[in-house]
C-alpha positions in Angstrom: 59.7 100.8 39.1 62.5 102.2 36.9 61.9 101.4 33.3 64.5 103.5 31.6 67.3 101.4 30.2 70.7 102.2 28.8 71.1 100.3 25.5 74.5 100.0 23.9 74.2 99.6 20.2 76.6 99.9 17.3 77.7 99.2 13.8 80.9 98.6 11.9 82.0 100.4 8.8 84.5 98.5 6.6 86.3 100.6 4.0 88.4 98.6 1.5 90.9 100.7 -0.5 92.4 98.9 -3.5 95.8 99.7 -5.0 94.1 100.6 -8.3 92.2 103.5 -6.5 88.8 101.7 -6.2 87.1 101.9 -2.8 84.3 99.7 -1.4 82.3 100.6 1.8 80.3 98.1 3.8 78.3 98.5 7.0 77.1 95.8 9.3 75.8 95.6 12.9 77.4 94.2 16.0 76.2 92.5 19.1 77.2 94.0 22.5 78.1 90.9 24.5 77.2 90.2 28.1 80.8 90.6 29.2 80.7 94.1 27.7 77.4 95.0 29.4 78.8 93.6 32.7 81.9 95.9 32.3 79.6 98.9 32.0 77.6 97.9 35.1 80.8 97.2 37.2 82.2 100.6 36.1 79.0 102.5 37.1 78.9 100.6 40.5 82.6 101.4 41.1 83.3 97.7 41.5 86.5 97.8 39.5 88.9 95.8 41.7 92.4 97.1 42.1 93.0 97.8 38.4 90.7 99.3 35.8 90.7 96.9 32.8 87.3 97.7 31.2 88.4 99.6 28.2 88.9 98.4 24.6 92.4 97.8 23.5 92.2 95.6 20.4 90.2 94.7 17.4 90.6 91.0 16.7 89.7 89.2 13.4 88.9 85.6 12.7 87.8 83.0 10.1 84.9 81.2 11.7 82.0 83.7 11.3 80.2 82.0 8.5 78.9 78.5 7.6 78.8 77.8 3.8 78.9 81.6 3.3 76.0 82.4 5.6 76.9 84.7 8.6 76.6 83.0 12.0 74.3 84.6 14.6 76.3 86.1 17.5 74.7 85.2 20.8 75.4 87.7 23.6 76.7 84.9 25.8 79.8 84.5 23.6 83.2 85.5 24.8 85.4 84.3 21.9 85.4 84.2 18.2 83.9 81.2 16.4 87.1 80.4 14.6 90.8 81.1 14.9 92.0 84.6 15.7 93.9 85.5 12.5 94.9 89.0 13.5 94.9 91.2 16.6 95.3 95.0 16.0 95.4 97.9 18.4 92.6 100.4 18.2 92.4 104.2 18.1 89.5 105.4 20.2 87.8 108.7 19.6 84.7 110.3 21.1 82.4 111.7 18.4 82.3 115.5 18.8 78.8 115.6 17.3 77.3 112.8 19.4 78.6 112.9 23.0 77.4 109.3 23.7 79.2 107.7 20.8 82.8 106.3 20.7 84.5 105.2 17.5 87.2 102.5 17.5 89.4 102.5 14.4 91.8 99.9 13.2 93.6 99.3 9.9 94.6 96.0 8.2 97.5 96.9 5.9 98.1 95.5 2.5 100.8 93.2 3.8 98.8 91.6 6.7 96.9 88.3 6.5 97.2 88.0 2.8 95.2 85.0 1.5 93.2 84.6 4.7 89.4 84.6 4.6 88.1 86.9 7.3 84.4 86.9 8.4 84.3 87.8 12.1 85.7 90.4 14.4 85.4 91.6 18.0 86.5 94.4 20.3 88.6 93.1 23.1 89.0 94.8 26.5 92.3 95.1 28.5 91.1 92.2 30.7 90.9 89.9 27.7 87.1 89.7 27.6 85.3 90.7 24.4 83.1 93.7 24.6 81.3 93.4 21.2 81.4 91.1 18.2 80.2 91.0 14.6 80.2 88.6 11.7 80.2 89.6 8.0 80.3 87.9 4.6 83.6 86.1 3.7 86.3 88.4 2.6 89.5 87.0 1.2 92.3 89.4 2.0 94.7 90.2 -0.8 97.9 92.3 -1.0 95.9 94.7 -3.2 93.7 95.9 -0.4 94.0 97.9 2.8 91.0 97.7 5.1 89.9 100.4 7.6 87.4 99.4 10.2 85.4 102.1 12.1 83.4 100.5 14.9 80.8 102.9 16.4 79.2 102.3 19.7 76.3 104.4 20.9 74.7 104.5 24.3 71.0 105.4 24.0 
């Protein structure tokens, strides 16, 4: 009986840079969804179909991740945000040179984007449209005074 398992885990670092020079850094965990785990299995089994679409292309942000300010639990069966997708951003993917089983996806929300919108959920979206991973976080009202950088780390342990 094989008992060794590959467990994808990760966290998100949110860096808020304000126009007055202040900076705030937050970290929160994510849930790797079943659609993401299935993509890994299909890739390893070489059951890709005619086109390989199991790579992350976007980071999407929404407004339905809390109820009365309390973060919603992300069940791994989800394949969509709880609320409306308010912003979809391309990602920059980098392999960590110090940890060869870690990839970091980075996306930036500029000062001009989604001003006045309350953000509280996000996901990594693959090229096939499925979500790989999802996270909720406390309500954040985006203002024109802030630029937000998200570094989403995924490790395979």
